N, C-alpha and C positions, 0 to 999 in steps of 0.2 A: 533621765527626765529632762536634763538640761538641753539635750539635743532636740527633743520634741518641743520644748519651749522656744528654742531658737527658730525652728521651722514654723511654729505657730506665729511668732512675731514677724517673721519674714513674709508670710502670706498676708498678715494684717497690714504690714507697711506697704507692700506692693499694691494691695487692693485700695488702701486709703489714698495713696499718692496718684493712682491712675484714674480714680473715679471722676475727678473734675474734668479730665480730658474726655472720658467716655460720656459725661453729661453734655459736653460741647458737641461731641460727635452725634449724640442722639438728637440734639436740637437741629443740627444741620441736615441729618438724615430724615427728619420728620417722625422719629420714633417717640411720639408723645402720647401721654394718657389724657384723653379728653375727659371733661367733667360730665359724667352720666348720672342718671337718677339714683342708681344703686351704689355709686362711689362715695367714699368718705372724704375725699379731698375736694377743695373748692377752687383750685387753679390748675391750669394745664401744666403737667409735670413730665419731664423727660423720663424715658425708660432706659433699658439696656444696661442697668446696673450689674447684671450678671456677667457682662463682658469684663468689667474690672475685677470681679471675683474670680473669673476664669484666669485672668492674667496672674493673680495672686497664687492660684492653685498651680499653674504651670511653673512659675518661678520656684515655688516651694518644692515641687516634685523634682525639678531639675537639680536643685541644690542637694536635696535629700539623696538622690542617686549617686552623688559624689562624696557623701559623708561615709567614712569607714564603718561607723556604727550601724548604718541603715542600708548600705549598698547591696548586701546580700539579698535583701527583699526584692531587688529588681532582677535577680537572676532568672526567675521563671516567667517574666514578661507580664505578670498580672497587673503591676502598677501602670505599665504603659497601656494595657488594654482599658483600664479604668480611665486613664487620662484621655485616651482616644474617644471613649464613649462620652466623657464629660464635654469634650469639644463638640461632638455631634449634637448633644442635647442643648448646649449653649447656643450653637448656631441656629438650631431649630427654634429655640425660644426667642433669639434675636429676630428671626424672620417673622415670628408671631408678633413681637413687640412693634415691628414696623408695619406689617401688612394685615394683622389679625387673621391668621389662618383659621380655616374651619377645623372643627374638632376631630374629624376623621383623619386629616393630614397630620395633625399633631399626635394623635394616638399611634398612627403608623410609624412616625419617627421615633416615638418613645419605645415602641416594641422593637424597632430596629436596633436602637442603642442598647436595650436590655439584652437582646439576643446576641449582640456583639460581645457583651460582657460574658455571657454564659458560654459562647462559642470559644472564647479565649481561656476558659477554665475558671472564671470567677462565678461559681455557682454553688448552691447549697449541695453539699455532698452527703449530709446526714443530719438528723436531729438527735442531739446527744441525750437520748433517753436510755440510761443504763448501757450505753455503748452499742445499742442495737440500731442498725441501718434501717430507717423506715421509708426511705425514698428510693425508687428505681431511678436509673439514669434519665429516662424520659420525664418522670415525675419531678426530678430535681430541676431539669431544664425549664419545665412549665412553671413551677413554683418560683424559680429565680426571676423569670421574666415578669410574673405577676407581682412579686414583691417590689421590684424596681419600678414598674409602671405605677403601682398604687402609691408608692412613696413620693414619686415625682408629682403626681396629681394632688396628693394630700397637702404637700407644702404649698403648691400653687393655690389651692382652695383657701388656705388660712392666711395667705398674703393679702390682707385687706386693710390694714391700718399701718401707719408709719412705725417702723421698727419692730413690727409684730413677728414676721416670719424669721428675720435674722436673729432676733433676740431669743425666740423659742428654740431655734436650731442651735444657737450657741450654748444655751443652758443644757439642752438635751445632749448635745455633743460632748459637753464637759463631763456629764455623768457616764456616758459610754466610753470616753477616753480613760477615765479612772478604772472602769471595769476591764477594758482591753489591756491596759498596762499591767494591772495586778494579775490578770490571767496569765500573761507572759512571764511575769516574775515567779508565779507558782509553778510554771512548766519547766523553767530552766534557772540554774543558779548563776549562769554566766552571760547568756545572750538574752537581752531584754528587748530586742528589736521586734516590732510587730507592725504589720501592714495596716491592721485595723486601727491601732493607736496613731500611726502616721496619718492616715486618712482623716480621722476625727480631729487631730491637731490642726491639720490644714483647713478643714471645714470651719473650726472655731475661729481660726485666724482670719479667714475670708469674711466671716460674719462680723467679727469685731472691727475689722478694717472698714467695712461698709456702713456699719451702724451710725457713726457720727454724721454721715451724709443723709441718713434715712430716718433719723429720729424726728419727731414732730417739731416744726413742720419740715417735711422731707423736701430736699432739693433734687432728689432723684429716686426713682423706684427701681427695685431689682428686676421687675418684669418677669416674664416666663423664662427668660434666659438665666435668671438667678434662681428662681424657685425650683425649676427642674434640675438645675445643677446641684443645688443643695440636697434635694431628694435623692438624686443618684449617688452622691458621695456617701450619704448616710446609709443607704441601702447596700452599697458596695462594702462599706466597713463592717456592716452587720453580717453580710454573706461570708466575708473572709474569716470572721472569728467563729461563726456558728459551726459547731461540730468538730473543730480542729484540735481543741484542747479540752480535757476533762475539767469542767468547772468545779467539780467536787473538791478539787485541790485547794480551793479558796476558802472553804467553809466546812464546818462539821455538819451543817444542814444539807445532807446529801441530796434529798429529794428536791429541795428548793434550788440547790446548785445545779442540778441537771436541767431545770427549766429556765434558769436565769438567762442564758443566751437567747431565749425566745422572748421572755417577759420584758427584759430591759429595753430592747429596741422598740417594743410596743409602747413601753412607758415613755421613752424618749420622744416618740411620735404621737403621744396620747392626744394632745390637742389637735394636731393636724388630722390624725386618723378619725377622731370623733367627729370633727367638722365634715370630713370627707364622707364618712358613713351616713351621717344625718342628711347631707345634701343629696347623696345618691338615692336613699330611700324616699326622701321628700319629692324629688323630681320624677322618679319612676312612678311613684304613687299618684302623681298628678298627670301622668301620661306624657311627660316630657323627657328629653334626652338627659342622661346623667350630667352632661357637660353644659346644659342650659343654664346660663347665669341668672342669679336672682339676688335679692337683698335679704336673705334669711340665714346667713351664716352666723356662727357663734358671736362674732364681734358685732354684727348688726343687732343681735338680741340683747347683748350687754348694753349697747347704746340705747336701745328701746327701754331698758330698765332705768335709765337716767344717768348712767355712767358717762364720764367724759371720754374722749378718745384715749388720752393717756391712762385714765383709770382702767379702761377695758384692756389695754395692752398689759398693764401691771397685773391685772387679775389673771390673764392667760399665762403670764410669766409665773405667777404664784402656783397655779395648778401644775404647770410643767415641773417646777421645783419639787412640789409635794410628791408627785408620782415618781419622778426619777430618783430622788433621794430615798423615798420609801422602799423602792425596789432594790436599791443598792445597800441599804443599811444592814440587812442580814449578813452581808459579807464581813462586816466589822463588829456588829453587836448581836446580843442574844434576841430571841423572839419577843420577849416581853418589852424590851426597849423599842424594838421596831414597831410593835403594835401601838405603844404609847405615842410614838411619832405619827403614825398613820391617823390615830384618833384626833390628836391635836392639830395636825396639818390639814386634814379634811374639814374639820370644824372651822378652822381659821379661814380656809379658802371659801367655804360656803358662806360664812358671815360676810367676807369681803365681797363675794359675788352678789348676795342678796342686799347687803348694805341697808339693814332695816332702819338704822338711826337717821341716815341721810334721807331716806324715803319718807320717814315720819316728819322730819323737819320740813321737807318740801310740801307735804300734805298740809301741815299746820299753817304754813305761809299762804298756801293757795286758798284754804277755806275762808279766812277773813277777807281776802280779796274778792272771792265769789260772793260773800255775804253783802259787801258794799254795792254790788251790782243788783 
């Protein structure tokens, strides 16, 4: 655990220290986010934050490859394939941050990066349902590419408020790290190294290092270079853990354990996936491209309910915590305790989202003012 913590802190430190230089680079390169009608910021802000995150990822991966506890993970070349794909998507995102690429070009680049991962062996080999292989080689390749592309776009869609995407990914990454680490401990009594745990530790570090520069009011945005990078890293960590170790070793709840490698990544990405799915359905239903920008994302809807920007971010953090912890709890507690947490957690998150007290107070203040007119 100490090794993973060291790698996490290294990624965070490099990201944090290089972000000011990247911000200056973005200003000089003209990679700036203009103030548009659908945007939540009110000043022109530099982008390219993902470049600083990538530097943190590269530094952490290079050091990890030299640590005896982790170096065996680099023998099969998968970490280098993931790092190469991360560089590709970050450069693609940086180009979009600068020139606003059309969605076809971006999608083609995302598919290329996802195919690169799959071609180098980072792909879903099975779904762990009672040990039965449910995917053919071609099906595994297609599903891998789909998972990676959807993950990148989901994080991109949710990146609409200061600190939102980085915070959600740090929270979700923390839950997935715990699962990946415990999964490895259950599989071996001596070797606790895990590529999935390493990737999520690096992802968490990059997010935490970037957050101080990105919280309200943000001095820099991660841009597509950051959102696509985070989506790829989480997808890659999910792919490396799914189907490789029997999760039933972690819990007596065999049926739930068999599905946990599928459910937990969905829980980690609950907020981004929900926002992505609603946006795609909404846009296709109105006869537009799924990538046509609008102002109807989840964070826009929370602001329309009367929440502040910080309040909307905290609400989406809360939902991420509830779903991720709720899916992870059966590993540690019995079903009754898990159900109690789900009930309390969902009710709390709903009340926080609806916020009836604040809305009633606002209405009571508004009515006397209206009566005076």
